[in-house]
C-alpha positions as semicolon CSV with decimal commas, in nm:
position;residue;x (nm);y (nm);z (nm)
1;X;2,327;2,781;-2,107
2;X;2,442;3,144;-2,085
3;X;2,076;3,254;-2,066
4;X;2,010;3,038;-1,757
5;X;2,057;3,129;-1,392
6;X;2,003;2,880;-1,110
7;X;1,686;2,971;-0,925
8;X;1,676;2,678;-0,679
9;X;1,944;2,414;-0,643
10;X;1,890;2,041;-0,643
11;X;1,871;2,005;-0,265
12;X;1,596;2,266;-0,244
13;X;1,398;2,100;-0,527
14;X;1,442;1,754;-0,372
15;X;1,320;1,890;-0,034
16;X;1,015;2,036;-0,208
17;X;0,935;1,696;-0,365
18;X;0,971;1,527;-0,027
19;X;0,739;1,780;0,135
20;X;0,483;1,722;-0,140
21;X;0,509;1,346;-0,087
22;X;0,448;1,385;0,283
23;X;0,145;1,602;0,226
24;X;-0,010;1,371;-0,035
25;X;0,055;1,070;0,189
26;X;-0,211;1,206;0,429
27;X;-0,470;1,163;0,156
28;X;-0,388;0,814;0,029
29;X;-0,705;0,609;0,024
30;X;-0,850;0,326;-0,183
31;X;-0,977;0,409;-0,531
32;X;-0,716;0,674;-0,599
33;X;-0,614;0,790;-0,943
34;X;-0,313;1,012;-1,025
35;X;-0,339;1,210;-1,345
36;X;-0,006;1,359;-1,458
37;X;-0,020;1,665;-1,676
38;X;0,228;1,604;-1,961
39;X;0,495;1,691;-2,029
40;X;0,620;1,913;-1,749
41;X;0,435;1,730;-1,472
42;X;0,606;1,400;-1,551
43;X;0,920;1,496;-1,358
44;X;0,717;1,615;-1,055
45;X;0,490;1,310;-1,064
46;X;0,785;1,067;-1,069
47;X;0,970;1,243;-0,786
48;X;0,663;1,257;-0,564
49;X;0,505;0,917;-0,631
50;X;0,826;0,709;-0,610
51;X;0,826;0,749;-0,227
52;X;0,458;0,666;-0,167
53;X;0,327;0,325;-0,074
54;X;0,010;0,311;-0,286
55;X;-0,290;0,076;-0,268
56;X;-0,308;-0,194;-0,538
57;X;-0,620;-0,020;-0,669
58;X;-0,418;0,293;-0,761
59;X;-0,444;0,400;-1,125
60;X;-0,188;0,616;-1,303
61;X;-0,312;0,819;-1,598
62;X;-0,199;1,112;-1,812
63;X;-0,333;1,409;-1,996
64;X;-0,134;1,613;-2,244
65;X;-0,190;1,985;-2,252
66;X;0,012;2,271;-2,391
67;X;0,009;2,625;-2,258
68;X;0,343;2,757;-2,379
69;X;0,476;2,551;-2,672
70;X;0,800;2,723;-2,784
71;X;0,729;3,054;-2,609
72;X;0,790;3,210;-2,270
73;X;0,438;3,350;-2,251
74;X;0,119;3,149;-2,211
75;X;-0,112;3,106;-2,507
76;X;-0,463;3,242;-2,483
77;X;-0,616;2,890;-2,484
78;X;-0,485;2,566;-2,345
79;X;-0,443;2,301;-2,617
80;X;-0,530;1,943;-2,518
81;X;-0,278;1,714;-2,692
82;X;-0,364;1,379;-2,528
83;X;-0,677;1,284;-2,336
84;X;-0,717;0,907;-2,389
85;X;-0,673;0,841;-2,015
86;X;-0,985;1,039;-1,932
87;X;-1,261;0,779;-1,908
88;X;-1,509;0,636;-1,656
89;X;-1,299;0,340;-1,552
90;X;-1,013;0,569;-1,448
91;X;-1,205;0,860;-1,296
92;X;-1,567;0,783;-1,203
93;X;-1,622;0,755;-0,824
94;X;-1,248;0,772;-0,762
95;X;-1,030;1,010;-0,560
96;X;-0,832;1,194;-0,826
97;X;-0,504;1,380;-0,789
98;X;-0,383;1,602;-1,071
99;X;-0,003;1,650;-1,064
100;X;0,168;1,923;-1,263
101;X;0,493;2,115;-1,256
102;X;0,366;2,468;-1,212
103;X;0,050;2,667;-1,161
104;X;0,085;3,020;-1,291
105;X;-0,212;3,161;-1,480
106;X;-0,430;2,873;-1,360
107;X;-0,556;2,802;-1,711
108;X;-0,398;2,455;-1,741
109;X;-0,525;2,316;-1,414
110;X;-0,862;2,487;-1,461
111;X;-0,897;2,317;-1,802
112;X;-0,791;1,974;-1,666
113;X;-1,018;2,001;-1,358
114;X;-1,311;2,086;-1,584
115;X;-1,247;1,788;-1,805
116;X;-1,213;1,550;-1,509
117;X;-1,530;1,681;-1,335
118;X;-1,732;1,557;-1,629
119;X;-1,650;1,194;-1,511
120;X;-1,790;1,247;-1,163
121;X;-1,495;1,157;-0,940
122;X;-1,539;1,142;-0,561
123;X;-1,275;1,411;-0,508
124;X;-1,032;1,612;-0,712
125;X;-0,709;1,743;-0,559
126;X;-0,410;1,915;-0,719
127;X;-0,039;1,909;-0,655
128;X;0,224;2,133;-0,819
129;X;0,594;2,185;-0,760
130;X;0,561;2,567;-0,801
131;X;0,266;2,800;-0,739
132;X;0,308;3,140;-0,904
133;X;-0,008;3,272;-0,745
134;X;0,080;3,631;-0,818
135;X;0,003;3,599;-1,190
136;X;-0,322;3,399;-1,167
137;X;-0,563;3,489;-1,448
138;X;-0,844;3,251;-1,342
139;X;-1,009;3,434;-1,051
140;X;-1,222;3,142;-0,933
141;X;-0,928;2,902;-0,937
142;X;-0,852;2,765;-0,591
143;X;-0,507;2,733;-0,449
144;X;-0,348;2,396;-0,536
145;X;-0,393;2,147;-0,252
146;X;-0,020;2,056;-0,233
147;X;0,257;2,298;-0,331
148;X;0,633;2,237;-0,330
149;X;0,698;2,607;-0,298
150;X;0,540;2,943;-0,381
151;X;0,703;3,189;-0,614
152;X;0,618;3,558;-0,563
153;X;0,803;3,687;-0,865
154;X;0,747;3,589;-1,227
155;X;1,051;3,414;-1,375
156;X;1,024;3,170;-1,666
157;X;1,146;2,839;-1,526
158;X;1,341;2,564;-1,696
159;X;1,447;2,225;-1,561
160;X;1,267;1,983;-1,330
161;X;1,033;1,893;-1,619
162;X;0,983;2,245;-1,746
163;X;1,114;2,325;-2,087
164;X;1,133;2,571;-2,368
165;X;1,011;2,381;-2,663
166;X;1,141;2,038;-2,574
167;X;1,478;2,148;-2,431
168;X;1,599;2,176;-2,074
169;X;1,332;1,949;-1,914
170;X;1,590;1,704;-1,776
171;X;1,790;1,960;-1,577
172;X;1,786;1,859;-1,211
173;X;1,814;2,213;-1,080
174;X;1,551;2,479;-1,137
175;X;1,670;2,758;-1,364
176;X;1,537;3,100;-1,451
177;X;1,551;3,175;-1,825
178;X;1,705;3,517;-1,888
179;X;1,701;3,504;-2,271
180;X;1,454;3,604;-2,535
181;X;1,241;3,388;-2,761
């Protein structure tokens, strides 16, 4: 852990999750579907959704995508690793929320939004713990609807669901990786 430096402590991260929960709460309606972007978004999704009272008609789904794999720089193309939860019964005519850990280049959310649009949902909204809007590569990409906090610099984060390979995802604080891959 010598290559890790705390970026945001647990209290700050927990406050960001609570703020996200309160913002999403304003949009809770019938026929809502939450799609979690695996794997990093699982931690964010759990910490946000656990405090919401959701209608019985709520559906939870997942999509697996990979932008980084074992690297600290994004790949050119987003790889879809799991998409079985993208189907009419989960998305068509529903209010869809996409929850992820981070929006940096915008490629991941842009890819997922494009895939979900094909199922004709009523609405699509996005929620991310971190918005690194300063490195956005997708010019037409809108700002996420709900953001835990904005990051104006460009660290590589670990913890709170974000990993390097499969390591560090379970750390409860947010760390900046200072090492080399």
